[in-house]
MARNU-348421 format. One record per residue (C-alpha): residue number from 1; x, y, z; residue in three letters. Coordinates in Angstrom, 1 decimal, decimal comma, padded with zeros to 4 digits. Layout:
residues N
{site NUM; {X; Y; Z}; ALA}
...
//
This chain:
residues 74
{site 1; {-011,6; 016,6; -018,3}; MET}
{site 2; {-009,2; 014,2; -016,6}; GLU}
{site 3; {-008,7; 016,5; -013,7}; LYS}
{site 4; {-012,5; 016,7; -013,2}; THR}
{site 5; {-012,7; 013,0; -012,9}; TRP}
{site 6; {-009,8; 012,8; -010,6}; LEU}
{site 7; {-011,3; 015,4; -008,3}; ILE}
{site 8; {-014,7; 013,6; -008,3}; LEU}
{site 9; {-013,0; 010,3; -007,6}; ILE}
{site 10; {-011,1; 011,8; -004,7}; ALA}
{site 11; {-014,2; 013,4; -003,2}; ILE}
{site 12; {-016,1; 010,1; -003,5}; LEU}
{site 13; {-013,3; 008,2; -001,8}; ILE}
{site 14; {-013,1; 010,8; 000,9}; PHE}
{site 15; {-016,9; 010,6; 001,6}; LEU}
{site 16; {-016,7; 006,8; 001,6}; ILE}
{site 17; {-013,8; 006,8; 004,1}; ASN}
{site 18; {-015,6; 009,3; 006,3}; THR}
{site 19; {-018,8; 007,2; 006,3}; PHE}
{site 20; {-016,9; 004,0; 007,2}; ILE}
{site 21; {-015,0; 005,8; 010,0}; PHE}
{site 22; {-018,3; 007,2; 011,4}; TRP}
{site 23; {-020,1; 003,8; 011,2}; ARG}
{site 24; {-017,2; 002,0; 012,9}; VAL}
{site 25; {-016,4; 004,5; 015,7}; THR}
{site 26; {-019,6; 006,3; 016,5}; ARG}
{site 27; {-020,9; 003,8; 019,0}; GLY}
{site 28; {-017,6; 003,5; 020,8}; TYR}
{site 29; {-017,1; 007,2; 021,0}; ALA}
{site 30; {-020,5; 007,8; 022,4}; MET}
{site 31; {-020,1; 005,0; 024,9}; LYS}
{site 32; {-016,6; 006,2; 025,9}; GLU}
{site 33; {-017,5; 009,8; 026,5}; THR}
{site 34; {-021,0; 009,3; 027,8}; GLY}
{site 35; {-024,3; 010,7; 026,6}; GLU}
{site 36; {-024,0; 014,0; 028,5}; LYS}
{site 37; {-020,5; 014,7; 027,2}; MET}
{site 38; {-021,3; 013,6; 023,7}; TRP}
{site 39; {-024,1; 016,2; 023,5}; ASN}
{site 40; {-021,5; 019,0; 024,1}; GLN}
{site 41; {-020,2; 020,5; 020,9}; TRP}
{site 42; {-016,5; 020,4; 021,9}; THR}
{site 43; {-016,5; 016,6; 022,2}; THR}
{site 44; {-018,1; 016,1; 018,8}; ARG}
{site 45; {-015,8; 018,8; 017,3}; THR}
{site 46; {-012,8; 016,8; 018,3}; PHE}
{site 47; {-014,4; 013,6; 017,1}; TYR}
{site 48; {-015,1; 015,0; 013,6}; TRP}
{site 49; {-011,7; 016,6; 013,4}; THR}
{site 50; {-010,2; 013,2; 013,9}; GLY}
{site 51; {-012,6; 011,7; 011,4}; ALA}
{site 52; {-011,7; 014,3; 008,7}; LEU}
{site 53; {-007,9; 013,8; 009,3}; TRP}
{site 54; {-008,3; 010,0; 009,1}; TYR}
{site 55; {-010,4; 010,3; 005,9}; SER}
{site 56; {-008,0; 012,7; 004,3}; GLY}
{site 57; {-005,0; 010,5; 005,0}; GLY}
{site 58; {-006,8; 007,4; 003,8}; ALA}
{site 59; {-007,9; 009,2; 000,7}; THR}
{site 60; {-004,4; 010,2; -000,2}; VAL}
{site 61; {-003,2; 006,6; 000,4}; LEU}
{site 62; {-005,9; 005,1; -001,8}; VAL}
{site 63; {-005,2; 007,6; -004,6}; LEU}
{site 64; {-001,5; 006,8; -004,4}; ILE}
{site 65; {-002,2; 003,1; -004,5}; LEU}
{site 66; {-004,5; 003,6; -007,5}; LEU}
{site 67; {-001,8; 005,6; -009,2}; GLU}
{site 68; {000,9; 003,0; -008,5}; ARG}
{site 69; {-001,2; 000,1; -010,0}; ILE}
{site 70; {-002,0; 002,3; -013,0}; ASN}
{site 71; {-005,7; 002,6; -012,5}; VAL}
{site 72; {-005,4; 006,4; -012,3}; LEU}
{site 73; {-003,0; 008,6; -014,2}; THR}
{site 74; {-002,1; 012,1; -012,9}; PHE}
//
């Protein structure tokens, strides 16, 4: 049961990190690449690849931090 909660918390943290990254960087990325380039799938693929890497790393850091301050045990 504890593993289920840990996985659910990790998924929730990952989704929150991805949403925050998207909200913060979406406008800048669209402006930087231009409307025509943004509509091509390769530009957005690289954008979302970076977003997922960032969110994955941030999720790991948050989980380690929560484990160190004894909020989570695993």
